[in-house]
C-alpha positions in Angstrom: -16.4 -31.9 11.9 -19.5 -33.9 12.4 -23.1 -32.9 11.5 -23.8 -32.7 15.2 -20.8 -30.4 15.9 -21.9 -28.1 12.9 -25.3 -27.9 14.3 -24.0 -27.0 17.7 -21.9 -24.2 16.2 -24.9 -22.9 14.2 -27.1 -22.9 17.3 -24.4 -21.0 19.3 -23.9 -18.4 16.6 -27.7 -18.0 16.3 -28.0 -17.4 20.1 -25.2 -14.7 19.9 -26.8 -13.1 16.9 -30.2 -12.9 18.7 -28.7 -11.5 21.8 -26.9 -8.8 19.8 -30.0 -8.0 17.8 -31.9 -7.5 21.0 -29.3 -5.1 22.1 -29.5 -3.1 18.9 -33.2 -3.0 19.1 -33.0 -1.3 22.5 -31.3 1.6 20.8 -32.6 1.5 17.2 -36.3 1.9 17.0 -37.4 3.4 13.8 -38.8 2.4 10.4 -35.4 1.3 9.1 -35.1 -1.0 12.1 -38.5 -2.5 11.4 -37.6 -2.9 7.7 -34.3 -4.5 8.7 -36.0 -7.0 11.0 -38.6 -7.8 8.4 -36.3 -8.2 5.5 -33.2 -9.5 7.0 -33.6 -10.9 10.6 -36.9 -12.7 10.1 -35.8 -14.5 6.8 -32.4 -15.3 8.4 -34.1 -16.8 11.5 -36.3 -19.0 9.2 -33.2 -20.1 7.1 -31.4 -20.9 10.4 -34.4 -23.1 11.6 -34.6 -24.8 8.1 -30.7 -25.4 8.2 -31.0 -27.0 11.6 -33.8 -29.3 10.3 -31.7 -30.2 7.3 -28.7 -30.9 9.6 -30.9 -33.3 11.7 -32.0 -35.1 8.4 -28.4 -35.4 7.4 -27.3 -36.7 10.7 -30.0 -39.4 10.5 -29.0 -40.3 6.9 -25.3 -40.5 7.9 -26.2 -42.7 11.1 -28.3 -45.0 8.9 -25.5 -45.2 6.2 -23.0 -46.0 8.9 -25.2 -48.8 10.4 -25.9 -50.2 7.0 -22.3 -50.2 6.0 -21.2 -51.8 9.2 -23.9 -54.5 8.9 -22.8 -55.4 5.3 -19.1 -55.4 6.5 -20.2 -57.9 9.3 -21.9 -60.1 6.8 -19.0 -60.3 4.5 -16.8 -61.7 7.3 
């Protein structure tokens, strides 16, 4: 699985999670819901955003490495 595929799967999972959380919030509105959102959902959302940024950086690094390796192979021929 490529970094791009993994990123796509994470984006899809985050969309599903967000949709389900919005459904839950329509029925669950109390102090516990607010605490759950503050202590679980908000940090998780931030972690997902950071993971997506890291995946972009990994993808760029892999792209550069592949390009550098193919350039070196071409020079050795």
